[in-house]
C-alpha positions as CSV (number, residue, x, y, z in Angstrom):
1,X,10.9,-23.3,26.0
2,X,10.5,-25.1,22.8
3,X,12.0,-23.7,19.6
4,X,11.4,-24.1,15.9
5,X,13.3,-23.1,12.8
6,X,11.5,-21.2,10.0
7,X,12.7,-20.7,6.4
8,X,11.3,-17.3,5.2
9,X,11.7,-16.1,1.6
10,X,13.5,-12.7,1.6
11,X,13.9,-10.9,-1.6
12,X,13.1,-8.0,-4.0
13,X,12.5,-7.5,-7.7
14,X,16.1,-8.6,-8.4
15,X,15.8,-12.0,-6.7
16,X,16.1,-13.5,-3.2
17,X,16.7,-16.5,-1.1
18,X,15.4,-18.3,2.0
19,X,16.7,-17.1,5.4
20,X,16.5,-19.3,8.5
21,X,15.2,-18.0,11.8
22,X,14.7,-19.7,15.1
23,X,11.7,-18.7,17.3
24,X,10.5,-19.8,20.7
25,X,7.1,-21.4,20.4
26,X,4.3,-22.0,22.9
27,X,1.0,-23.8,22.9
28,X,-1.7,-22.2,20.8
29,X,0.7,-20.3,18.6
30,X,-0.1,-19.9,14.9
31,X,2.4,-19.2,12.1
32,X,1.6,-15.5,12.1
33,X,2.5,-15.3,15.8
34,X,5.9,-16.8,15.0
35,X,6.5,-14.5,12.0
36,X,5.6,-11.5,14.2
37,X,8.1,-12.8,16.9
38,X,10.8,-13.1,14.3
39,X,10.0,-9.6,12.9
40,X,10.2,-8.1,16.4
41,X,13.4,-9.8,17.6
42,X,15.5,-10.7,14.6
43,X,14.4,-9.1,11.4
44,X,12.8,-5.7,11.9
45,X,12.8,-5.1,8.1
46,X,10.7,-8.2,7.5
47,X,7.3,-7.4,6.1
48,X,4.2,-9.5,6.2
49,X,0.6,-8.7,5.4
50,X,-2.2,-9.4,7.8
51,X,-5.4,-7.7,8.9
52,X,-8.1,-9.6,10.8
53,X,-6.2,-12.5,12.5
54,X,-9.5,-14.4,12.3
55,X,-9.3,-16.2,9.0
56,X,-11.8,-14.0,7.3
57,X,-9.8,-11.6,5.1
58,X,-7.1,-13.7,3.5
59,X,-4.4,-11.1,3.8
60,X,-2.0,-13.4,5.6
61,X,-2.1,-16.1,2.8
62,X,1.3,-17.8,2.5
63,X,2.9,-21.0,1.4
64,X,3.5,-23.0,4.5
65,X,5.4,-26.3,4.0
66,X,4.5,-26.2,0.3
67,X,0.8,-25.7,0.7
68,X,-1.3,-22.5,0.5
69,X,-2.4,-21.6,4.1
70,X,-3.6,-18.7,6.2
71,X,-0.8,-17.9,8.6
72,X,-3.4,-16.7,11.2
73,X,-5.2,-20.1,11.2
74,X,-2.3,-22.5,10.8
75,X,-1.4,-23.8,14.3
76,X,2.2,-24.7,14.8
77,X,1.1,-27.8,16.7
78,X,-0.4,-29.1,13.4
79,X,3.0,-28.8,11.6
80,X,6.1,-31.0,11.7
81,X,8.5,-28.8,13.6
82,X,11.5,-31.1,13.3
83,X,12.4,-29.6,9.9
84,X,12.3,-26.0,8.7
């Protein structure tokens, strides 16, 4: 199965840093799916906001590769997966 590396900001009120995670990806996955996979398998203390998973509410807004995106609507197949 294909894998991709994700850099996710981890921090609190005192600061933080990027942490790297590798996740298995499959056709049709969106960024939110990968974050949920990372949350379930590697970082159970990782929090992310989401609600509708249909691109309507905006809860899953995040910076993806330097641009504001909805994680539920950003397909991994549309991103360059050769770099985190």
